[in-house]
C-alpha positions as a Markdown table, in Angstrom:
| # | Residue | x | y | z |
|---|---|---|---|---|
| 1 | Met | 138.2 | 153.0 | 148.8 |
| 2 | Gln | 135.5 | 151.7 | 151.1 |
| 3 | Leu | 132.9 | 152.0 | 148.3 |
| 4 | His | 135.3 | 150.1 | 146.0 |
| 5 | Ala | 135.9 | 147.4 | 148.6 |
| 6 | Val | 132.2 | 146.9 | 149.0 |
| 7 | Arg | 131.6 | 146.6 | 145.3 |
| 8 | Thr | 134.6 | 144.5 | 144.4 |
| 9 | Gly | 135.4 | 142.6 | 147.6 |
| 10 | His | 139.0 | 143.9 | 147.6 |
| 11 | Glu | 140.5 | 144.3 | 151.0 |
| 12 | Asp | 144.2 | 144.8 | 150.6 |
| 13 | Phe | 145.3 | 148.2 | 149.3 |
| 14 | Glu | 148.7 | 149.8 | 148.8 |
| 15 | Glu | 149.3 | 153.4 | 148.9 |
| 16 | Ser | 150.7 | 154.9 | 145.7 |
| 17 | Glu | 152.5 | 158.1 | 145.5 |
| 18 | Gln | 152.0 | 158.3 | 141.8 |
| 19 | Glu | 149.7 | 161.1 | 140.9 |
| 20 | Ile | 147.1 | 160.2 | 138.3 |
| 21 | Ala | 146.7 | 163.0 | 135.9 |
| 22 | Pro | 143.1 | 163.8 | 134.9 |
| 23 | Leu | 142.1 | 162.7 | 131.4 |
| 24 | Thr | 142.0 | 165.3 | 128.7 |
| 25 | Glu | 138.9 | 165.6 | 126.6 |
| 26 | Glu | 140.7 | 163.9 | 123.7 |
| 27 | Gln | 141.6 | 160.9 | 126.0 |
| 28 | Lys | 138.0 | 160.7 | 127.2 |
| 29 | Lys | 136.7 | 160.6 | 123.7 |
| 30 | Glu | 139.2 | 158.0 | 122.8 |
| 31 | Gln | 138.3 | 155.8 | 125.7 |
| 32 | Leu | 134.6 | 156.2 | 125.0 |
| 33 | Ala | 135.2 | 155.2 | 121.4 |
| 34 | Arg | 137.1 | 152.1 | 122.4 |
| 35 | Leu | 134.3 | 151.2 | 124.9 |
| 36 | Lys | 131.6 | 151.6 | 122.2 |
| 37 | Glu | 133.7 | 149.5 | 119.9 |
| 38 | Lys | 134.0 | 146.7 | 122.5 |
| 39 | Leu | 130.3 | 146.9 | 123.2 |
| 40 | Ala | 129.5 | 146.7 | 119.5 |
| 41 | Gln | 131.8 | 143.7 | 119.1 |
| 42 | Lys | 130.2 | 141.9 | 122.0 |
| 43 | Arg | 126.8 | 142.6 | 120.7 |
| 44 | Gln | 127.8 | 141.3 | 117.3 |
| 45 | Gln | 129.4 | 138.2 | 118.8 |
| 46 | Arg | 126.2 | 137.6 | 120.9 |
| 47 | Gln | 124.0 | 137.9 | 117.8 |
| 48 | Glu | 126.3 | 135.5 | 115.9 |
| 49 | Glu | 126.1 | 133.0 | 118.7 |
| 50 | Glu | 122.3 | 133.3 | 118.9 |
| 51 | Arg | 122.1 | 132.8 | 115.1 |
| 52 | Gln | 124.3 | 129.7 | 115.2 |
| 53 | Ala | 122.3 | 128.3 | 118.1 |
| 54 | Glu | 119.0 | 128.9 | 116.2 |
| 55 | Leu | 120.5 | 127.3 | 113.1 |
| 56 | Gln | 121.5 | 124.2 | 115.2 |
| 57 | Arg | 118.1 | 124.0 | 116.7 |
| 58 | Glu | 116.5 | 124.1 | 113.2 |
| 59 | Ile | 118.9 | 121.3 | 112.1 |
| 60 | Glu | 117.9 | 119.2 | 115.0 |
| 61 | Arg | 114.2 | 119.9 | 114.4 |
| 62 | Arg | 114.5 | 118.8 | 110.7 |
| 63 | Lys | 116.5 | 115.8 | 111.7 |
| 64 | Leu | 113.9 | 114.8 | 114.2 |
| 65 | Gly | 111.1 | 115.4 | 111.7 |
| 66 | Lys | 112.9 | 113.3 | 109.1 |
| 67 | Val | 113.4 | 110.4 | 111.5 |
| 68 | Ser | 109.7 | 110.6 | 112.5 |
| 69 | Asn | 108.6 | 110.6 | 108.9 |
| 70 | Glu | 110.8 | 107.6 | 108.1 |
| 71 | Val | 109.5 | 105.7 | 111.1 |
| 72 | Gln | 105.9 | 106.5 | 110.2 |
| 73 | Gln | 106.6 | 105.5 | 106.5 |
| 74 | Lys | 108.1 | 102.2 | 107.6 |
| 75 | Tyr | 105.2 | 101.5 | 109.9 |
| 76 | Met | 102.7 | 102.1 | 107.1 |
| 77 | Glu | 104.7 | 99.9 | 104.7 |
| 78 | Ala | 104.8 | 97.2 | 107.3 |
| 79 | Gln | 101.0 | 97.4 | 107.8 |
| 80 | Gln | 100.4 | 97.4 | 104.1 |
| 81 | Ala | 102.7 | 94.4 | 103.6 |
| 82 | Lys | 100.9 | 92.6 | 106.5 |
| 83 | Lys | 97.5 | 93.3 | 105.0 |
| 84 | Leu | 98.6 | 92.1 | 101.5 |
| 85 | Glu | 100.0 | 88.9 | 103.1 |
| 86 | Glu | 96.8 | 88.3 | 105.0 |
| 87 | Glu | 94.7 | 88.7 | 101.8 |
| 88 | Arg | 97.1 | 86.4 | 99.9 |
| 89 | Arg | 96.8 | 83.8 | 102.7 |
| 90 | Lys | 93.0 | 84.0 | 102.6 |
| 91 | Arg | 92.9 | 83.6 | 98.8 |
| 92 | Gln | 95.3 | 80.6 | 99.1 |
| 93 | Glu | 93.2 | 79.0 | 101.8 |
| 94 | Glu | 90.0 | 79.6 | 99.7 |
| 95 | Lys | 91.7 | 78.1 | 96.6 |
| 96 | Glu | 92.9 | 75.1 | 98.6 |
| 97 | Tyr | 89.4 | 74.6 | 100.0 |
| 98 | Arg | 87.8 | 74.7 | 96.6 |
| 99 | Asp | 90.3 | 72.4 | 95.1 |
| 100 | Lys | 89.7 | 70.0 | 98.0 |
| 101 | Leu | 86.0 | 70.1 | 97.4 |
| 102 | Arg | 86.4 | 69.6 | 93.7 |
| 103 | Lys | 88.7 | 66.6 | 94.2 |
| 104 | Gln | 86.2 | 65.1 | 96.6 |
| 105 | Leu | 83.4 | 65.6 | 94.2 |
| 106 | Glu | 85.4 | 64.1 | 91.4 |
| 107 | Gln | 86.1 | 61.1 | 93.6 |
| 108 | Asp | 82.4 | 60.7 | 94.5 |
| 109 | Lys | 81.5 | 61.0 | 90.8 |
| 110 | Leu | 83.9 | 58.3 | 89.8 |
| 111 | Glu | 82.6 | 56.0 | 92.6 |
| 112 | Arg | 79.0 | 56.6 | 91.5 |
| 113 | Gln | 79.9 | 55.8 | 87.9 |
| 114 | Ala | 81.7 | 52.7 | 88.9 |
| 115 | Arg | 78.7 | 51.5 | 91.0 |
| 116 | Arg | 76.3 | 52.3 | 88.1 |
| 117 | Lys | 78.5 | 50.3 | 85.7 |
| 118 | Ala | 78.5 | 47.4 | 88.1 |
| 119 | Glu | 74.8 | 47.5 | 88.5 |
| 120 | Leu | 74.2 | 47.7 | 84.7 |
| 121 | Ala | 76.6 | 44.8 | 84.2 |
| 122 | Gly | 74.8 | 42.7 | 86.7 |
| 123 | Thr | 71.4 | 43.4 | 85.2 |
| 124 | Gly | 72.6 | 42.6 | 81.7 |
| 125 | Ala | 74.1 | 39.3 | 82.7 |
| 126 | Gly | 70.8 | 38.2 | 84.4 |
| 127 | Ala | 68.8 | 39.0 | 81.2 |
| 128 | Ala | 71.2 | 37.1 | 79.0 |
| 129 | Ala | 71.0 | 34.1 | 81.3 |
| 130 | Ala | 67.1 | 34.1 | 81.1 |
| 131 | Ala | 67.2 | 34.3 | 77.3 |
| 132 | Ala | 69.6 | 31.4 | 77.1 |
| 133 | Ala | 67.4 | 29.3 | 79.3 |
| 134 | Ser | 64.3 | 29.6 | 77.1 |
| 135 | Pro | 65.5 | 30.5 | 73.6 |
| 136 | Thr | 62.2 | 29.3 | 71.9 |
| 137 | Ser | 59.7 | 30.8 | 74.4 |
| 138 | Pro | 56.6 | 32.4 | 72.7 |
| 139 | Ala | 57.1 | 35.5 | 74.8 |
| 140 | Ala | 60.6 | 35.9 | 73.5 |
| 141 | Ala | 59.5 | 35.4 | 69.9 |
| 142 | Ala | 56.7 | 37.9 | 70.3 |
| 143 | Ala | 58.9 | 40.5 | 71.9 |
| 144 | Pro | 59.0 | 43.7 | 69.8 |
| 145 | Ala | 62.2 | 44.9 | 68.4 |
| 146 | Pro | 64.0 | 47.4 | 70.6 |
| 147 | Ala | 63.3 | 51.0 | 70.0 |
| 148 | Ala | 65.8 | 53.2 | 68.4 |
| 149 | Ala | 68.3 | 54.6 | 70.9 |
| 150 | Ala | 67.2 | 57.9 | 72.2 |
| 151 | Ala | 69.4 | 60.9 | 71.4 |
| 152 | Pro | 71.9 | 61.4 | 74.3 |
| 153 | Ala | 71.0 | 64.3 | 76.6 |
| 154 | Lys | 73.3 | 67.3 | 76.5 |
| 155 | Glu | 75.6 | 67.4 | 79.5 |
| 156 | Tyr | 76.4 | 70.8 | 80.9 |
| 157 | Thr | 79.8 | 71.2 | 82.5 |
| 158 | Glu | 79.6 | 74.8 | 83.8 |
| 159 | Cys | 77.1 | 77.0 | 85.6 |
| 160 | Arg | 77.3 | 80.8 | 85.5 |
| 161 | Leu | 75.6 | 82.5 | 88.4 |
| 162 | Gln | 74.9 | 86.2 | 88.9 |
| 163 | Val | 74.1 | 87.5 | 92.4 |
| 164 | Arg | 72.5 | 90.9 | 92.9 |
| 165 | Leu | 73.5 | 92.3 | 96.3 |
| 166 | Thr | 71.5 | 94.5 | 98.6 |
| 167 | Asn | 73.5 | 97.5 | 97.5 |
| 168 | Asn | 72.5 | 96.7 | 93.9 |
| 169 | Ala | 76.0 | 95.6 | 93.0 |
| 170 | Ala | 76.3 | 92.4 | 91.0 |
| 171 | Leu | 78.7 | 89.4 | 91.5 |
| 172 | Thr | 79.1 | 87.0 | 88.6 |
| 173 | Ser | 81.2 | 83.8 | 88.6 |
| 174 | Thr | 81.3 | 80.5 | 86.8 |
| 175 | Phe | 81.2 | 77.2 | 88.7 |
| 176 | Lys | 81.4 | 73.6 | 87.6 |
| 177 | Ala | 78.1 | 71.9 | 87.1 |
| 178 | Asp | 78.8 | 69.3 | 89.8 |
| 179 | Asp | 80.2 | 71.9 | 92.4 |
| 180 | Pro | 78.2 | 72.0 | 95.6 |
| 181 | Phe | 76.2 | 75.1 | 96.3 |
| 182 | Gln | 78.4 | 75.8 | 99.3 |
| 183 | Leu | 81.0 | 77.1 | 96.8 |
| 184 | Ala | 78.6 | 79.8 | 95.6 |
| 185 | Leu | 77.8 | 80.8 | 99.2 |
| 186 | Asp | 81.5 | 81.0 | 100.0 |
| 187 | Tyr | 82.1 | 83.1 | 96.9 |
| 188 | Val | 79.4 | 85.6 | 97.8 |
| 189 | Arg | 80.6 | 85.7 | 101.4 |
| 190 | Thr | 84.2 | 86.5 | 100.3 |
| 191 | Asn | 83.5 | 89.0 | 97.6 |
| 192 | Arg | 80.3 | 90.9 | 98.7 |
| 193 | Thr | 80.5 | 94.7 | 99.1 |
| 194 | Asp | 77.3 | 95.3 | 101.0 |
| 195 | Gly | 78.4 | 94.4 | 104.5 |
| 196 | Ala | 79.3 | 91.2 | 106.4 |
| 197 | Gly | 75.9 | 90.3 | 108.0 |
| 198 | Pro | 74.0 | 87.1 | 107.4 |
| 199 | Phe | 72.4 | 86.6 | 104.0 |
| 200 | Gln | 70.3 | 84.2 | 101.9 |
| 201 | Leu | 70.4 | 83.5 | 98.2 |
| 202 | Val | 66.9 | 83.6 | 96.5 |
| 203 | Ser | 66.2 | 82.6 | 92.9 |
| 204 | Asn | 63.3 | 83.9 | 90.8 |
| 205 | Phe | 60.8 | 81.3 | 89.8 |
| 206 | Pro | 61.1 | 79.2 | 87.6 |
| 207 | Arg | 64.8 | 79.7 | 87.3 |
């Protein structure tokens, strides 16, 4: 009883006059079988619980991995979209810059043509006035007939440039004949594949 009290913490005991008969061999075997069955059930239950817990952990790992992959994919897509937008913006700015230069050059060309026409008109009027002042002058009479009009020079409207880079790659593009050379420099700077350092464009004599 003292040993039982120490092991279980029980303190109150009642005396029983009922005599407990010793177990027979058959009863002992039966109790041992029931005990083994309970142990087997508990072991099976514990294994099932462990299996379910491992399954749940695997589900959580897969879910976490899927979320991580989705986040990474969205990040990469956002970076790609940002890069494409930046490239599109740069191309748009370059196009606007070239269009602005071309318009300015067209305006300058028109102004030069207008000034040239005005100068030619003024020179022609002065010559006509001089001829009218002395219609019978010997110099006028002895003046040779005007030579036949020379054939008009061919006007080129485009210029095709090919640039050989330091890595032996070639860039080829067509510009307007009256474009400033800065357009060619900007084109090479934007499309070169041999680095981003300073450069010079050199032509072979006598081209």
